[in-house]
N, C-alpha and C positions, 0 to 999 in steps of 0.2 A: 538588660541581658536579649529587651525584645532586640535591639537593633546589634547587641555583640560587642561592646565597647570595650576596650581595654582599662579598669578602675585604674592603674596604674600600680607601684609597686604601694605594697600594704602598709601606716602609719602605725607607729609606738605612740603611748602617750594618750597622749589627752588629744591628738591630730590638730597644736596652734600648728600653724605658719605656714599652713595650707596651702593657703590662697583663699578660701572657703570662706567669705566675711561672712558667718550668718548673723539676723537682726538682734539687739542686744535688749528691742524692746516690743510687748508684743502688740502693741499696733502694726508695726513694722513690719513685722514679720507676715500679721495678720496680709497686710498691702500686699508683701512677696507673692500670697499664697494665692490669691485673686485676683493679679496679673496676669500667672502663672498661665503661657500657652501651649504647657505640653502635659498640664496635671487633668486637664478633663478630659486629653485623650486617654488614661491609664485606667483613669477614678471616674470619669463618665462627671461632666457636667449638670446634670443630679444632684450628683452628692459632693460637690464642690462648690455649689451654692450651697447646699444645707450646710453642709460644714465649717460653710465659714462665716454664715448666718448665727450661725451657735456659738460655737466662739467671738464674734465680734460682742451678742448676748453678753456671755459670759465674764470678757473683758472687762464691758460697760459694768455687768453689778459687779466685778470685783474695785472698777476706778469710784464706783458711787457711797463705798464705807471708807469712814475715816479711819487709816489706822490710831496705833494708843500712840506709834511715835512719833505724831504729827498735833498730838495734846498735849506729850509728853515736851517737845518742842517748840513749841508755839504759842500755847496759852498762857502761857508765864509772862509772856512780853505782850499781854493786849492790857 
């Protein structure tokens, strides 16, 4: 909106096939967010750092938990 860019035609459905490759892993999404050069200009550098650090902590906490599926699949092989 700031630069009055044309977003192109509307997309129907899920928007797949539009060329916008979004990360499918939490860590990859966080890395892309952290590496952005334009987001700090819109959201503020301090906000971006705080947001990234908070989401990184949440990601780490999530991956520190062993899901039930791992027990179901792998414990029987030990």
